[in-house]
N, C-alpha and C positions, 0 to 999 in steps of 0.2 A: 548653543548646542541643542537645547530642547527644540528650537525652531527647526533645526536641520533634521532632527529625528521625525518631527511631525510632518515635515515636507516629504521626507522619504516614505513615510507610511501613506501619505496622500497619493504619492506616485504609485505605490504598490496597489492600493485600494482601487485606484482608477484604471491603471494600465493593465494589471494582470487579468482580471476577469474579461476585459474587452479583448486582450491579446489572445486569450485561450478560448474565446468564443463562449464564455460562461456567464456573461452579464445577465442578471436576473435569475440565474440558476443556482450559483454557489452562494447561498446565504446561510452560512453555518449557524447552528443553533446558538442562541444568545448565551446560554449557560453551558459553556464548553466542558466544564468539569462534571456535568451530569452524565452518568454512564448510560450508554444505549440500553434499551430494554433487554433484559436477560443477562447482562454482563456484570462482572465484578461481585458475585456472591462469594465472599471469602470463606463461607462455610461449606461450599460445594466440594464433594469428593468424587473423583472419576470412578466410573463403573467398569465392569469387566468388558462390556460391549464398547465403551468409549473410554479407554484407559488413559488418554492424554488430554490435558486441558488445551483449549484453543485460545491463542493470543491474537487479537485483531489489531492491525497497525494501519492507521489512516494515511492519507496522502498529503501532499503539499497544499498549503492554504486551506486545509480542512481541519476537522477535529473529530474525536471519536463519536460524539453524539450525532453529528450529521452523517458521517461516512457509513456508520454501521446500523442505522435505524431499521433496516430490513433484514440484514444477514444475522445480526446478533440474536434477535428473538427466534429466528428460524433454527439456529444452532442449539439454543437453549431448549426449544421445544423438542428437538431430536434427541436430547439427553446429554448434551455436552456441558462440561464446565467451561464457561466462556469468560474471557477477560479482555479488556480493552484499555488503552492508555492514550493520553495526550503526550506529545513530545515536541521538542524543537520550537517552543513558543512560550509566552508569558503565562503564568498560572491564571486560569479562568479566562484567558483571552480567546476570542472566537476564531482567531487565525492561528493555526498551529502548523508544525512541520516546515518551518521556515529557517531554522537555525542550522549551523554547521552539521553536516550529516554524520561524521564520526562521533561528534558529541551526542547527537541523537541516538546513535547506536549504543553508546554507553548508557543512556537512559533506558533503552530497551533491555539491555543486559541486566540492569538492576531490577527491572520489572519482572523479567522471566524468573530471576532468582526468588523474587517474592512469591510468584505463582507456584513454583515448584515446592517452596518451603511450606506454603499453605495447603497444597493439595497432596503432598507426598509423592508426586510423580517425578520420575527421573528426567523426563523429556516433555517438551510441548510440541504442538503443531502451530505454525504461524500462518495466518492469512493476511495478506497486505494488499492495499490498493495503491497503484501509482508509485510514489516514492516509498510507500509502506511495503511494497512488494520487492523493492530493490535494497533499501537500507538494511534489512535483516541480513543480507548477504555480507555486509561489512562486519556485522556482529559475529556471523558464523565463521568468517575467514580470518579475522584479526583479533577478536575479543573472546575466543574460546567457545563461541556459541554452537559450533558444529557438534560438540558433545552433548548439547542440551536441546537440540532441535531435531525432531524426527522428520518433519516435512515442512517445506515452505511452499505455499500456494500463492503465487503472484498474480493479481488481477491487473491487467494492463501495466505492468511494472516498467519503470524507466531504466532497465538494466544496462543499456548501452547509450543512454542519453537521448536527447531530442533536439531537432532543429526547429520544432514547432512550425513545420511547413514553410520555412523561410522567415518566420516572424522574428527569430533571433537575429538574423542578419539585418532585417528591416529595423528592428528595435535598436540595434547597435548604431545604425546610421542616424536614427532620430535621437539618440542619447537616452532612450528609455531603458534598454537592457541594463546599462551600467547602473542606473538608479535602482532598479529592481534588485540587482545582485547585491548592492550595498546594504539594502534593507532586509533582504532575504537571501543569505548565502546559499541555502539549499537550492534555490532556483539556478544560480550560476553553476553549481556543482553538477547539475543534471543536464547541462548543455553538452552536446556531442564534443568530444575531444578535451574535456576538462581534466585537470590534473587528478581530481578525485576519481573520475571514472577510469582513467589510465591505471591508477593504482589498484582500484577494485578489480578490474578485469585482467590485470597482468598475471600471466601464468595459468590462466584458465578461469572460466566463468563459475565453476563449482568446486567444492571441496569434498573429499570422500566422506561418506557416512549418510548425510541427510538426502532426502529425495526432493527434487525441485520440480514444481509443476507451474506452467505459465498458461494463462488464458488471455488471448489478445482479440481485438476486434479490428476488422478492416477499416472501420469508420473512425478510428481514433484520430482526433484532431489535435491532441496535446502531445502525446509521445509519437513523434513522426520521424522516419517512417515506422509503421507499426511493427515491422519485422525487427526493429532494434530492440524490441522487448524480449525476443527469443533468446534462450540460453543454449550454449554448446556444452556437452558433457554426457557421459554414459548414464548418469543419474538424473538427467533432465528430460522432461516431457513438455513439448510445446503444442498447444492446441489453438487453432484459429476458430473463433466462434462461428463464423459464417461457413466453415467447412462442415459443421454439424447442423447448424440452424441457419440456412441460407437467407431467410427472410428477417432475421434479427438484425436490426440496424442500430442498436445501441452503440453509443460512442464512449468517450473516456469517462465522463461523469455518470451518464445514464446506466452504464453497466453495473454500477454499485447498487442499483435498485432493480436489476433484471432478475426475474424468477429463474431464468435459465442459468444465470451465474450462480444463484443460490443453490440450485440443484447440483450444479457442477462442483461446488465446494463441498456440499454434503457427500457426494459420491467420492470426491478426492480424499476426504478424511476417513471414509469408511474402511475399517480394517478387513472387511469381508469381500469387497467387490471392486470392480473397475469404476473409473470416473465417468464412463459412458456406457450404454446409450442413455439419452434423455428424450422424453416426449416434448418436442419443441412447442407444440401447441398447448400442452398442459403439463408443464415441467414439475409442478409441485403436487400434482394429483388433484 
């Protein structure tokens, strides 16, 4: 049994970064339980200008320390109470976001309750990358989260799944996809047409109450086609990065470190103004 688990993890470790084009790039921080700079100050109290705490939700095969090393300190500097969690993986494991997505949504629900209890806020804003931009929708739709979330900002979220530019089909033929799905159920649940995605999107992409904002990039090589990230609904706003900053070529992972993305999130969370315009050449001033 132990050998089979190790073999499965070896397949995931070797196959997934290569399949997603991330080899040598996705090297999550060794100490995954270390909070990103600016996050998880449990003494923080929201201000009048920033009345809602912000919860950051990382993506698949990532962790909070790696995913939010740029956005978290920027939000803290702007005056927000910022919180981040790991989910869907072993405690202190460098690879997170791999477990069953509804179970991970339950972990998010418990974390949001902890944040609201600590801050006294009635609602939070959530910013998520990849799976982290999609998984909160399950929490909001099925676990009572709609009453506790004011706004969900999804950065390249896997809302309608991915075919990974045909790599899923190729992986199936090679027997790789099946091995990855066994070791990382969340990977299989994000493939186009999965039972999980059918349930999530049945009856509409959004639920009444929260605002949904999606930022996508034309160069996304992981969630493909990139248009599958977009949401339908009167309370949803979809933005393609290159429609605003034509020369920004950041893809699925790089966008998590993009100053334009950071400014987009800051603007999206601002209670006073719109999420655009942004100076593409000097987004953070």
